[in-house]
N, C-alpha and C positions, 0 to 999 in steps of 0.2 A: 503494500500499501503506500512506502514510503517512498520507495521508486518511484512508484507510478505519479506521483506528488510536483517528484524531483522533473521527472520529463515532460512533464505537463507545464509546469515552469518554465524551463530551458526552452520548449520550446517555441512557448509566448514570449519570449527573450530574442529565439529567434527570428519570429516572423514579423515581429515588430525592427527589428534592428537592432535590439540594445535602444539602450535608455539613450535620446540623446546628451551630447554635453550640457549645452543650456541648460537643460530641464537638473541633470546631477548639479552643476555651476549654481543655479539657482536654488535650493533644494540645502547643499553643502555646512550652508550657514545657521538654519533651523535647525537640522541636525545637529549642530554641533552648539547649538545656543540650549539644547535642549537633553544632552549629553549627560547630566546632573540629578543624581538622583531628587533631591526635591524638591528641582524644576519640575521632575517629571508628574511626579507624585500633587504639583500645585496642578500641572495640567489635567489629568485626572480629574481629580476633588472640582472641577472648572465645567470639567464634559456633563456634571450634572444641574449646573445651573451658575450665576456670578456667585461668587465671595466676596466679600470686602478682606480684606489685606490684615486684618485683622482675625480673624477666623484662618484664613490659612496659617499664618504666622501659630497659631497653635497647635492644627492641623500638622503642621509637618515640625513643630518642636525647633522655631525659627524668632529673633526676633523679630518686632513689627517693620525694625526699621531693615534690618535685612531681606526679610522676604519681600519691602516692597522694590528694593536694588534688584533682586531677583524678577521680580513682575516688568519692572523696568527694561530688562535685559529683553525678555521675553516678546514687549508692546516695541524696545526699538526694532524688532527683527521679523514681525505682524504676526506674529503668533497668540499675543492677546492684547486685548483693549480694553479701555476703564471706562468709569462713567461712574459721577457723584451724586450724592444724594444725602445731602444736607454737608454734613463733614465727613460721613462714611464714601472713601472710595470702595467701590463697587472692579471683578476686574471677573474679565471672560473668553473663554477661551472664539479666537476668529479664524485663524489656519485650518483650510479645508483638511491639509492630512494631518491633524492634532492624532484625531481620533484612531483614522485606524494605524498610525502607528504604535497608539499604546495598545490596542487589540493585536497587532503584530507583535507587541512586547509578553504582550500576554501569554499568549498563546506557543510561543517560540524561547522566550523569555528565560527558561531555564534548562537550554540545552536539547529537549525535546525533540522531533519534529514528528510532529499526525499528521 
């Protein structure tokens, strides 16, 4: 079963002549920014809906200032966006590939191939 999935994925890439270099160039910085456990966890949490900086900081065991820095970095790369409600700042995921990336990590992150 695993071999069939590998063959199907390889055939898909062959049919498309691989992923175009311009696409890889565009997504590399996004992947680089997401390559941090606490940022990945924040994105996972925000997939359920907008969250405040304070709630995200608490959930990933960071000081609010540190969580805010992570969120600003992700915002600069188009992964999340923010809106204000009074004094509170809420962040939400806006990058179209964020959920797919987390699903891939969830499915294959432990090294098993299903």
